[in-house]
C-alpha positions in Angstrom: 36.3 32.0 90.0 37.8 35.5 89.8 40.2 34.5 87.1 37.6 32.9 84.9 35.2 35.9 85.3 38.0 38.3 84.5 38.8 36.4 81.4 35.2 36.4 80.4 35.1 40.2 80.9 38.2 40.7 78.8 37.0 38.4 76.1 33.8 40.3 75.7 34.0 42.8 72.9 31.1 45.1 71.9 29.8 45.8 69.4 31.7 43.0 67.6 29.7 39.8 67.9 31.8 37.6 70.1 30.3 35.5 72.9 32.4 35.2 76.1 32.3 32.2 78.4 29.8 34.0 80.6 27.5 34.8 77.6 27.6 31.2 76.4 27.0 29.9 80.0 23.9 32.0 80.5 22.5 31.4 77.0 23.0 27.7 77.4 21.0 27.9 80.6 18.2 29.7 78.9 17.6 27.2 76.1 16.1 24.3 78.0 13.6 26.4 80.0 12.6 28.3 76.9 11.8 25.1 75.0 9.9 23.9 78.1 7.9 27.2 78.2 7.1 27.0 74.4 5.7 23.5 74.9 3.8 24.5 78.0 2.2 27.7 76.7 1.5 26.2 73.3 -0.3 23.2 74.7 -2.4 25.3 77.0 -3.4 27.9 74.4 -4.1 25.2 71.8 -6.3 23.3 74.2 -8.3 26.4 75.2 -8.7 28.0 71.8 -8.6 25.2 69.2 -9.0 21.7 70.6 -12.3 22.3 72.4 -13.8 24.1 69.3 -12.7 21.2 67.0 -14.1 18.6 69.3 -17.4 20.4 69.4 -17.4 20.6 65.5 -16.7 16.9 65.3 -19.5 16.1 67.7 -22.1 18.6 66.5 -21.3 19.4 62.9 -20.0 16.0 61.8 -16.5 17.3 61.0 -14.3 14.4 60.0 -11.6 13.5 62.6 -8.8 13.5 60.0 -9.8 17.0 58.9 -9.9 18.1 62.5 -6.3 16.8 63.0 -5.2 18.6 59.9 -6.7 21.9 61.1 -5.1 21.4 64.5 -1.7 21.0 62.9 -2.2 24.0 60.7 -3.2 26.2 63.7 -0.2 25.0 65.7 2.4 27.5 64.3 0.3 30.5 65.4 0.3 29.3 69.0 3.9 28.3 69.0 4.9 31.8 67.9 2.5 33.4 70.5 4.2 31.3 73.2 7.7 32.8 72.4 7.2 36.0 74.5 5.5 34.1 77.3 8.3 31.6 77.4 10.9 34.4 77.5 9.6 35.8 80.8 9.2 32.4 82.4 12.7 31.3 81.2 14.5 34.4 82.5 12.7 34.3 85.8 13.7 30.7 86.3 17.3 31.0 85.2 18.2 34.3 86.9 16.1 33.2 90.0 18.2 30.0 90.2 21.4 31.9 89.8 20.4 34.3 92.5 19.3 31.5 94.9 22.6 29.7 94.3 24.5 32.9 95.0 26.0 32.9 91.5 24.9 36.5 90.8 26.4 37.6 94.2 29.7 35.9 93.3 29.8 37.5 89.8 28.9 40.9 91.1 31.6 40.6 93.8 34.0 40.2 90.9 33.0 43.6 89.5 30.4 42.3 86.9 27.3 44.6 86.9 23.7 43.5 86.6 23.6 45.3 83.3 26.4 43.1 82.0 24.6 40.0 83.2 21.5 40.7 81.2 23.5 41.1 77.9 23.2 37.3 77.1 19.4 37.6 77.6 19.3 40.6 75.3 21.2 38.6 72.6 19.0 35.5 73.1 15.8 37.6 73.1 16.8 39.4 69.9 17.4 36.1 68.2 13.9 34.9 69.3 12.5 38.3 68.1 13.9 37.8 64.6 12.6 34.2 64.6 9.2 35.3 65.6 9.0 38.0 62.9 10.0 35.4 60.3 7.4 33.0 61.5 4.7 35.7 61.5 5.5 36.7 58.0 6.2 33.5 56.2 4.4 30.7 58.0 1.6 31.7 60.4 -0.6 33.8 57.9 -0.4 31.0 55.3 -1.2 28.2 57.7 -4.0 30.2 59.4 -5.6 30.9 55.9 -5.2 27.3 54.9 -6.9 26.2 58.1 -9.8 28.5 57.5 -10.2 27.3 53.9 -10.0 23.6 55.0 -12.6 24.1 57.7 -14.9 25.9 55.3 -14.6 23.2 52.7 -15.3 20.5 55.2 -18.4 22.2 56.6 -19.7 23.6 53.3 -18.8 21.1 50.6 -20.8 23.1 47.9 -18.8 26.3 48.4 -15.5 27.1 46.6 -12.6 28.7 48.6 -12.8 31.9 46.5 -16.5 32.3 46.9 -17.8 35.1 49.1 -21.2 36.2 50.1 -22.6 39.7 50.9 -19.9 41.8 49.4 -20.3 45.5 50.5 -18.2 48.3 49.1 -19.1 51.8 50.4 -17.3 54.7 48.6 -17.1 58.0 50.4 -16.2 61.6 49.6 -15.0 64.4 51.9 -16.5 67.8 51.2 -16.0 71.1 52.9 -18.8 72.7 54.9 -19.9 76.1 53.7 -18.6 79.0 55.7 -16.5 76.7 57.8 -13.1 75.2 57.9 -14.5 71.8 58.8 -15.2 68.9 56.4 -17.8 66.1 56.4 -17.7 62.6 54.9 -20.6 61.6 52.7 -21.6 58.3 51.1 -21.4 58.7 47.3 -21.8 55.1 46.1 -22.7 51.7 47.7 -21.9 48.5 45.8 -23.6 45.3 47.1 -23.4 41.8 45.6 -25.2 38.8 47.2 -22.6 36.3 46.0 -19.3 36.0 44.2 -18.6 32.7 42.5 -15.0 33.3 41.5 -15.8 35.2 38.3 -19.3 36.8 38.4 -20.9 39.0 41.0 -24.5 37.8 41.3 -27.6 39.8 42.4 -25.8 43.2 42.3 -27.3 46.4 43.6 -25.7 49.8 43.3 -26.8 53.0 45.0 -25.1 55.9 43.2 -25.3 59.5 44.5 -22.2 60.7 42.8 -24.1 63.1 40.6 -25.6 66.1 42.4 -29.4 66.2 42.4 -29.7 62.7 40.9 -29.8 59.3 42.7 -29.4 56.1 40.6 -30.3 52.6 41.7 -28.8 50.0 39.5 -30.0 46.4 39.9 -28.7 43.5 37.8 -28.6 39.8 37.8 -24.8 39.6 37.4 -21.7 41.7 36.8 -18.1 40.9 35.8 -14.9 42.9 35.8 -13.6 43.8 32.4 -9.8 43.9 32.7 -9.2 45.3 29.2 -11.6 48.2 29.6 -11.0 48.6 33.3 -14.7 48.7 33.9 -17.7 46.6 35.0 -20.0 44.8 32.7 -23.6 44.5 34.1 -26.1 42.1 32.6 -29.9 41.8 32.8 -30.8 44.8 35.0 -32.6 48.0 35.6 -31.6 51.6 36.2 -33.9 53.6 38.4 -33.4 57.4 38.3 -34.7 59.3 41.3 -35.1 63.0 41.6 -34.4 65.0 44.8 -38.1 64.9 45.8 -37.9 61.1 45.8 -39.9 60.5 42.6 -38.9 58.2 39.9 -37.6 60.2 37.0 -36.9 57.4 34.6 -36.7 53.6 34.6 -34.4 51.9 32.0 -34.1 48.2 31.3 -30.9 46.8 29.9 -29.3 43.6 28.8 -25.8 44.8 29.0 -24.4 48.0 30.5 -20.8 49.1 31.1 -19.9 51.3 34.1 -16.6 52.9 35.0 -16.5 51.8 38.7 -13.5 50.9 40.9 -12.2 47.4 40.9 -12.2 47.3 44.7 -15.3 45.1 45.1 -13.6 42.3 43.2 -10.4 42.7 45.3 -12.5 42.6 48.5 -14.2 39.4 47.4 -11.1 37.6 46.2 -8.7 38.8 48.9 -10.8 38.8 52.1 -8.7 37.6 54.9 -8.7 38.1 58.7 -5.8 40.1 60.1 -4.1 36.9 61.5 -4.2 35.5 58.0 -2.2 38.5 56.5 1.5 39.2 56.6 2.7 42.8 56.7 2.8 43.1 52.9 -0.7 41.8 52.5 -1.9 44.1 55.3 -0.4 47.1 53.5 -2.2 46.0 50.3 -5.5 45.7 52.2 -4.9 49.2 53.7 -4.5 50.7 50.3 -7.7 48.9 49.3 -9.6 50.4 52.2 -8.2 53.8 51.6 -9.8 53.8 48.2 -13.2 53.0 49.8 -13.0 56.0 52.1 -14.0 53.8 55.1 -11.9 55.6 57.8 -12.9 53.2 60.6 -11.4 50.2 58.8 -8.4 52.3 57.6 -7.6 53.3 61.2 -8.1 49.7 62.4 -5.8 48.4 59.7 -3.1 50.9 60.5 -3.1 49.9 64.1 -2.9 46.2 63.3 0.1 46.8 61.0 1.9 48.6 63.8 1.1 45.8 66.2 2.5 43.3 63.6 5.7 45.2 63.6 5.9 45.6 67.4 4.7 42.2 68.6 8.0 40.3 68.2 9.8 42.9 70.4 7.7 41.8 73.3 10.3 39.0 73.6 13.0 41.6 74.4 10.7 43.4 76.9 9.8 40.1 78.7 13.4 38.8 78.6 14.8 41.9 80.3 11.9 42.2 82.7 12.2 38.6 83.8 16.0 38.9 84.1 15.6 42.0 86.3 13.0 40.5 88.6 14.8 37.1 88.8 18.1 38.7 89.8 16.7 40.2 92.9 17.8 38.7 96.2 15.0 36.2 97.0 14.4 32.5 96.6 11.9 31.8 93.9 10.5 28.4 93.0 9.4 27.4 89.5 5.7 27.7 90.6 6.4 31.2 91.9 8.1 32.1 88.6 5.1 30.8 86.7 2.7 32.8 88.8 4.8 36.0 88.2 4.9 35.2 84.5 1.2 35.0 84.3 0.8 38.4 86.1 3.3 40.1 83.7 1.8 38.5 80.6 -1.8 39.5 81.6 -0.7 43.1 82.5 1.2 43.6 79.3 -1.5 42.3 77.0 -4.2 44.2 78.9 -2.1 47.4 78.2 -1.7 46.4 74.6 -5.5 45.9 74.3 -6.2 49.3 75.8 -3.7 51.1 73.6 -5.0 49.2 70.5 -8.6 50.3 71.3 -7.4 53.9 71.8 -5.6 53.7 68.4 -8.7 52.4 66.6 -10.8 55.2 68.1 -8.1 57.6 66.8 -7.5 58.9 70.3 -3.8 58.1 69.9 -1.9 57.5 66.6 -1.5 54.0 65.2 2.2 54.2 65.8 1.7 54.9 69.5 -1.0 52.2 69.7 1.4 49.6 68.5 4.6 50.7 70.2 3.6 52.4 73.5 3.3 49.0 75.4 6.9 48.2 74.2 8.2 51.6 75.4 6.4 51.2 78.8 7.7 47.6 79.1 11.3 48.7 78.4 10.9 51.5 80.9 9.7 49.1 83.6 12.6 46.7 82.8 15.1 49.6 83.1 13.5 50.6 86.4 13.8 47.1 87.9 17.3 46.7 86.5 18.4 49.9 88.2 16.7 48.9 91.5 18.4 45.5 91.4 21.8 47.0 90.6 21.8 49.1 93.7 
């Protein structure tokens, strides 16, 4: 035993990527429980979040069973990816707990192998899962989630096109300084509203324009279309109401066609509207730039936080892997049911912390970067603490 362990230590070279016998042994032990965990957590999450909802839609809304199965398969990648971190903590608790119960960890440490060396295979494995999770979240999950939403919308509303949107709001703000003060206030200068977008035309459009000091304009038109060549909007069959500061109508002008130099953003909002789980990082950054031009600081702040969370989420695999390895290596016998119970506590605690920091970030109490990465830092700190405690 001592000879093989010594050879494994001598064969380990860092930072060159060479797996020793010890590394390969522990990683091979991690694979099967990890796949078991992925299947377990995916099936539970899918049943709670998707299956019950689809069954209700089949029974109450007449959703075709074949469409329900298609949506189920499209939603599956999202839950498979979300199960990766959960599976990491369960896997490491099971594997290192078994090694501790079978005195393998005691034997290895008696040969001079530290607990820090023993978690290196978990670190390698968790980094691989982290990279896989990031790729899935960027290339597969947003596309399948969006496709699932479109498929469900088409099935329940056969007369609506996928690109069609209703109730498009676009508020445009401006920040102005307060007289005799260093502070600034944000005011609404323009509000664009369209009742419906059919893929080309905005229908039943109303614009409240307060961009000119002392004059308020209300523009109402039957339809509007974006003119790409002129980089402006063409409005058709409408009326312009001019209102003075006292609230009286100054002028009313009817028009058949009117061109206005307004931002293109309402069209982008209607044609690109996706939920955050339907965007990858690039699309989220594009949406952020879109929201910045509107001046809606609440949505801007929320989008910044979500972007940081998209970056940080895959690294939960590393946190859970190290934490599970540290707890599993302690000197006590743990069954699989105990490991599962500890996993649930860790998962619940971490995501509760992530929810709290996310809420603080959206309220601008902490920065978006801290909102996304603070749970990772705290998790790594807790992992380091338990590793240090176990090593003593």
